[in-house]
C-alpha positions in Angstrom: 54.7 65.9 -120.0 52.5 64.2 -122.6 50.2 67.3 -123.8 46.6 67.6 -125.6 46.1 71.2 -127.1 42.8 71.5 -128.1 41.8 73.8 -130.7 43.6 75.9 -133.3 41.3 78.6 -134.3 42.3 80.7 -130.9 46.2 80.2 -131.1 46.8 76.6 -130.0 49.8 76.4 -132.4 51.5 79.4 -130.6 51.0 77.4 -127.4 51.5 74.0 -128.7 55.3 75.6 -130.3 55.8 76.9 -126.9 55.3 73.7 -124.9 57.9 71.8 -127.5 60.4 74.5 -126.6 60.4 73.2 -123.5 60.8 69.8 -123.8 57.0 68.5 -123.7 55.4 66.0 -126.3 52.4 67.6 -127.6 49.4 66.4 -129.5 47.6 69.3 -131.4 43.9 68.7 -132.4 41.7 71.1 -134.9 38.9 70.6 -133.2 36.6 73.2 -135.4 38.3 71.2 -138.6 39.0 74.8 -139.8 43.0 74.6 -140.6 44.4 73.3 -143.9 45.9 70.5 -144.5 49.4 72.4 -144.9 49.0 74.2 -141.5 48.5 70.9 -140.1 51.4 69.5 -142.0 54.2 72.3 -140.9 52.9 71.7 -137.5 53.6 67.9 -137.5 57.3 68.8 -139.1 57.7 70.9 -136.2 57.6 67.6 -134.1 53.9 67.6 -132.8 51.1 64.9 -133.3 48.4 66.3 -135.3 44.8 64.8 -136.0 41.5 66.5 -136.2 40.1 64.1 -134.1 40.9 63.9 -130.2 42.7 60.6 -129.5 42.1 58.0 -126.5 44.3 57.6 -124.8 45.8 59.6 -121.3 47.5 62.5 -120.9 49.5 64.7 -118.3 47.4 67.5 -119.1 45.0 68.9 -121.3 44.8 72.8 -122.1 41.9 74.4 -124.1 40.6 77.7 -124.2 38.4 78.8 -121.5 35.0 78.8 -123.9 35.9 75.0 -125.1 32.8 73.4 -124.7 33.5 69.8 -122.8 32.3 68.1 -125.1 35.3 68.3 -127.5 37.2 66.2 -124.8 35.8 62.9 -126.6 37.2 59.8 -124.9 40.6 61.5 -123.6 41.6 61.4 -120.3 44.4 63.6 -118.7 45.7 64.0 -114.6 45.7 67.8 -115.2 43.6 69.9 -117.0 44.3 74.0 -117.7 43.2 77.1 -119.7 44.7 78.5 -122.2 45.0 81.7 -119.9 46.5 79.8 -117.5 49.1 78.4 -119.5 49.9 81.9 -120.9 50.3 82.6 -117.1 52.6 80.5 -116.7 54.7 80.4 -120.0 54.8 84.2 -120.7 58.3 85.8 -120.4 59.2 89.7 -119.6 58.0 92.4 -121.9 58.4 96.2 -121.2 55.9 97.6 -119.2 52.5 96.2 -120.3 48.5 97.1 -120.3 46.4 94.1 -120.9 42.8 95.3 -121.8 39.6 92.7 -121.6 36.0 93.7 -121.2 33.0 93.5 -123.4 32.3 97.1 -125.1 35.3 99.6 -125.5 38.3 97.3 -125.1 39.4 99.2 -129.0 38.9 102.4 -128.5 40.6 102.3 -125.2 43.7 100.6 -126.7 43.9 103.1 -129.2 43.4 106.7 -126.8 46.1 105.2 -124.5 48.4 103.9 -127.3 48.1 108.3 -128.6 48.3 109.1 -125.3 51.6 107.2 -123.9 53.2 107.7 -127.6 52.8 111.5 -127.3 54.5 111.4 -123.4 57.3 110.5 -125.9 57.0 107.1 -125.3 57.3 103.9 -128.1 54.3 102.2 -127.9 53.8 98.5 -128.9 49.7 98.3 -129.4 48.1 94.8 -130.3 44.6 95.2 -131.1 41.8 93.3 -133.0 42.8 95.5 -136.1 46.1 94.3 -135.9 49.9 95.2 -134.6 50.9 98.5 -135.0 54.3 101.0 -133.8 53.3 104.2 -132.2 55.6 107.4 -132.1 54.2 111.0 -131.2 50.9 110.1 -131.1 50.3 108.4 -134.3 50.7 105.2 -136.0 53.8 105.0 -137.8 54.0 101.5 -138.5 51.5 99.1 -139.2 52.3 95.3 -138.6 50.1 91.7 -139.2 46.8 91.1 -138.5 46.1 88.8 -135.3 44.4 86.8 -132.5 43.3 88.8 -129.9 42.8 85.5 -127.9 45.3 85.3 -124.9 47.8 83.0 -126.8 48.7 85.9 -128.9 50.3 87.7 -125.2 53.2 84.8 -126.2 53.8 86.6 -129.2 54.9 90.1 -127.9 58.1 91.7 -128.3 60.5 91.3 -125.4 62.0 94.6 -125.7 62.5 97.9 -128.0 59.2 99.3 -126.3 58.8 101.1 -123.3 55.3 100.6 -123.5 52.8 97.3 -124.8 49.2 97.7 -125.0 47.5 94.5 -125.2 43.4 93.8 -126.4 42.5 90.4 -125.2 39.6 88.7 -125.6 38.3 86.8 -123.0 40.9 87.5 -120.3 44.3 88.2 -120.0 47.6 86.6 -118.8 47.3 87.4 -114.8 50.9 88.8 -114.9 50.7 92.6 -116.5 51.7 95.5 -114.7 48.2 97.4 -115.3 45.2 94.8 -116.2 42.2 97.2 -117.0 38.4 96.0 -117.7 36.4 98.2 -119.4 32.8 96.4 -118.5 30.9 93.4 -118.4 28.0 94.9 -120.5 26.7 91.4 -121.1 27.7 88.3 -119.0 27.4 86.5 -122.4 27.6 82.4 -122.3 30.6 80.8 -123.2 31.5 77.1 -123.6 27.9 75.4 -125.0 26.1 77.4 -122.1 28.3 76.0 -119.5 29.8 79.2 -118.0 29.9 82.8 -118.2 32.3 85.2 -120.0 32.9 87.1 -116.6 34.5 84.0 -115.4 37.3 83.8 -118.1 37.5 87.5 -118.3 38.4 87.7 -115.0 41.6 85.6 -115.6 43.1 89.7 -116.4 43.3 90.5 -113.1 46.9 90.4 -111.4 47.8 89.7 -107.8 51.4 92.2 -108.1 50.4 95.0 -110.2 47.2 97.7 -110.7 43.9 96.3 -111.3 41.5 98.5 -112.6 37.6 98.0 -112.4 34.7 100.2 -113.7 33.2 102.0 -110.1 29.7 100.6 -111.3 30.8 97.0 -111.7 32.2 96.8 -108.4 29.9 94.2 -106.6 30.2 92.2 -109.9 33.8 91.9 -109.8 34.1 91.3 -105.9 35.5 87.8 -105.2 37.2 87.7 -108.8 39.7 91.0 -108.3 42.1 91.1 -105.5 42.1 93.3 -102.9 43.4 97.1 -103.4 42.3 96.8 -107.0 40.9 100.4 -108.5 37.8 101.4 -109.5 37.1 103.8 -112.2 34.9 106.6 -113.4 32.5 109.4 -113.2 34.8 112.2 -114.6 34.0 113.0 -117.8 30.5 114.1 -118.7 29.5 115.9 -122.4 27.6 118.4 -124.0 25.3 116.9 -126.4 25.6 118.3 -129.9 23.1 119.6 -132.4 23.8 117.7 -134.7 26.9 114.8 -135.7 28.1 117.2 -137.5 29.5 119.4 -135.1 31.4 116.9 -132.8 30.7 117.1 -128.9 32.2 118.8 -126.4 34.0 117.0 -123.3 34.0 118.0 -119.6 36.9 115.9 -117.2 38.5 115.8 -113.7 41.9 115.8 -114.1 44.3 118.0 -112.1 41.5 120.6 -112.1 38.8 120.9 -114.7 38.8 120.4 -118.4 36.8 120.9 -121.5 37.8 120.2 -124.6 36.1 119.9 -128.6 36.0 116.7 -129.8 36.1 115.6 -133.2 32.9 114.7 -135.5 34.4 111.8 -137.0 33.3 109.4 -134.3 30.6 109.3 -131.5 32.5 109.8 -128.5 29.5 109.7 -126.6 29.5 105.9 -127.1 33.2 105.6 -125.8 32.5 107.3 -122.5 34.0 104.2 -120.5 37.0 104.5 -122.8 37.8 108.0 -121.7 37.1 107.7 -118.0 39.8 104.5 -118.2 42.4 106.4 -119.8 41.8 109.1 -117.3 42.5 106.1 -114.6 45.3 105.3 -116.1 46.7 108.3 -116.7 46.6 109.6 -113.1 48.4 105.7 -112.3 51.1 106.3 -114.5 51.5 110.3 -113.5 51.0 112.0 -116.7 50.3 115.8 -116.7 47.2 116.9 -117.6 48.4 119.2 -120.8 49.7 115.8 -122.7 46.5 113.9 -121.7 44.1 117.4 -123.0 46.6 117.2 -126.1 45.4 113.7 -126.4 41.9 113.7 -126.5 41.7 116.5 -128.5 43.7 114.8 -131.5 42.2 111.7 -130.9 40.0 110.9 -134.2 38.2 107.4 -133.2 39.5 104.2 -134.3 39.2 103.4 -138.0 35.6 101.8 -138.6 34.2 101.9 -135.3 31.5 104.1 -134.8 33.2 106.0 -137.9 30.9 109.1 -138.8 30.9 110.3 -142.4 28.5 112.6 -144.6 25.8 110.7 -146.6 24.7 114.0 -148.8 22.1 115.9 -146.0 22.5 112.8 -143.6 24.6 110.2 -142.1 26.5 107.0 -142.5 28.1 105.9 -139.6 30.0 102.4 -139.9 30.8 99.7 -137.2 33.3 96.5 -138.2 34.6 95.0 -135.7 34.5 91.2 -134.1 32.6 91.8 -130.8 29.1 93.0 -132.9 25.8 91.9 -131.5 22.7 92.3 -130.0 24.4 94.7 -127.3 26.7 96.5 -129.0 24.0 97.7 -132.0 21.4 98.4 -129.0 24.4 100.7 -127.2 25.1 102.6 -130.1 21.6 103.1 -130.8 20.8 104.2 -127.1 23.8 106.5 -127.1 22.2 108.2 -130.0 18.9 108.5 -129.5 20.1 110.9 -126.4 21.1 113.7 -128.7 19.0 113.2 -132.5 15.8 111.3 -134.1 17.1 107.3 -134.9 13.5 107.1 -135.8 12.9 105.4 -139.7 17.2 104.9 -139.3 18.5 102.0 -141.8 20.6 99.5 -140.2 22.6 97.5 -142.6 23.9 94.2 -140.9 26.5 92.2 -143.2 27.4 88.8 -141.8 30.9 87.9 -140.4 34.0 88.1 -143.1 36.6 86.8 -141.2 37.6 84.7 -138.0 35.2 85.3 -135.4 34.1 83.4 -132.4 30.3 84.6 -131.5 27.3 84.2 -133.9 25.1 86.6 -134.1 21.4 86.0 -132.4 19.4 87.9 -135.4 16.1 87.5 -133.9 17.1 89.8 -130.9 19.2 92.3 -132.8 15.9 92.7 -135.0 14.4 93.8 -132.0 16.4 95.9 -131.2 16.7 97.7 -133.7 12.6 97.4 -134.1 12.5 99.1 -130.2 14.5 102.6 -131.4 12.2 102.5 -134.4 14.5 101.6 -137.1 14.7 99.3 -140.1 17.2 96.8 -140.4 18.7 94.9 -144.0 20.3 91.5 -143.8 23.2 91.4 -146.6 23.6 88.4 -148.3 27.1 86.5 -146.9 29.8 86.5 -149.2 27.9 88.1 -152.7 28.9 92.4 -153.3 26.3 94.6 -152.0 25.1 98.0 -152.9 23.7 100.3 -150.4 23.0 103.4 -152.6 19.1 103.1 -152.6 19.3 102.4 -148.4 21.5 105.6 -148.3 18.9 107.7 -150.6 16.1 106.6 -148.7 17.7 106.9 -145.0 19.0 110.2 -143.6 20.5 108.3 -140.9 22.4 105.0 -141.8 24.4 102.2 -139.6 26.4 99.8 -141.6 27.5 97.0 -139.3 29.9 94.2 -140.5 31.5 91.4 -137.9 34.7 90.8 -139.4 38.4 90.6 -137.7 39.7 87.9 -135.6 39.3 87.9 -131.8 
């Protein structure tokens, strides 16, 4: 089969290698012109036709990410067209029990909570998120590996054995072949493919026909028609007692084989991750995990490094948020959460431009409006130059540092 693969930025090279291995003739096009000459030459040496311009001939199959605009196809013709998601579903091999997680907010936090929970149960866990790959044993990351993209093609690089569980965060949907497919939320059904499609269409590719599908109970109507019959809704089992200050953490109450109440670490903002707690409870129930293991996992969880991370700044606080999903939605979510139990007026919001491969650009006008609606002040740093935040930290008792980085 003569196959055209559009896009090297979101794992097209991974897919192309799989297609070459099964005997296809493969043409790969670097449509965003981001690959180096050395990277392109490596692919040529592996038997692919490689270009920065789309050929004008007719192909048996065209495959591209679901968010790739049709304009990039150019003059190429094709007999079939499939998304990267669909190709991953076709090519993915058997792995240990696999949980795939997608959504708009809370994906990484959910995955980290699950890794801690399952490894505390005595299982060996392989975790893949936008922060990288890790091996988890006994409630902790025992081995850090490489940082990878969380595009769907990354699922083709998961280990086939050696672990009891694989937990994989996926950006815009999954393989449709997981043992458990989890949707965190659709907080923003943002446009993709130059506004011709919506995020919901791609994220729904995570749902599977033979395993378990989990969706938030308050989004049941959103996913109706996109999720298979018999799917499970989750939520409504977690409540928080608001702390008098960030320094004292929070108390969470949840319903799982009875009622439990746990004091949480003050190193992060658990109220902003309520959906992640709900999702973890739902999966724990599916896997029949005992309540004492769940309690231990939640009690000792200290958040994801760099995600809503809270540190003291003299008499005030600095909250760091570093991830590829920073947008007006995530900024508004964090400000809204904190405003429920403390004053965020006069807080400083520092924005650092993208420093590593990310897809979505930030809408700075909308971000400015969101920040201003809470009475906070926005400071945008200069891209690529070293920054000192000392003066800002001195003048504000509450400072947020948002940095859009890591791989999509």
